[in-house]
N, C-alpha and C positions, 0 to 999 in steps of 0.2 A: 352339344350332347347335353349341357347344362338344362336347355328349355323340355326336352325329353324326361330328364327325370325328374323335373318341376313338376311335369305331366303324369308320372308314375306316382309319386307321392304324392299328389292332390287326389288322384283314383283313389289309393288308398285311405286318405284324409277323410274323404266323400264316404268310403264304406265305413270306415269309424263311426263318423259323425251319424249315419244310418243307422247302425246297431244301438249305439248310445241313446238316440231319439225310439227306438224300437222298445227300450227297455222301459222308458218313460210312461209308454203306455199300462207295464206292470210293474208299478212302484216296490222297490226293494225295500226291505228294513232302513230302518233311517241311518244305522253307521255304515251300509254300503252305497247309500244316497252321497254321503261326503265322499266318495271315490271317485263316483260317477261327479260329481262337479269338479273334481281336480281332472279327471281326466277330458272333461268338455275343454275345459281351459286350457290345458297342453294341447290340445288339437286348434284352439285358435292362436295360442302361441305361434306353431309349427307352420300353421298359416301364413303367417305376420314374417316368419324368418323368410317363406317361401317368396312372397310378394317383395320383400326387400332384397333379395337376391335378383329377382325379375328387374327389378328398377336400376342394381348395380353391375349388371350382366355388362353390358356394353361401355360401362364407364373409361375413357378414355379411348376408344374404340373411332370415336368421330371426333370432327373438330370442333369446338365451343361455337354455339350460334348457327349450324347449321341445322336445317329443319330436316333433313337427310342425309343418311349417308350409304355410300355405297361399296 
């Protein structure tokens, strides 16, 4: 379930990143550029949080030292 949720969030972040890149093709006023930079930073932070949850999703499910668990 968590993997599906992460995938859905990543899809929305990809869409948001795409729209932010499209806005770069039409640079807004300098005051708006600051907000765009903050939005891009937020996207990066959310992506890092998602990666963190992926790394620790199975923590404690497998015995330490096992290459695979099933």
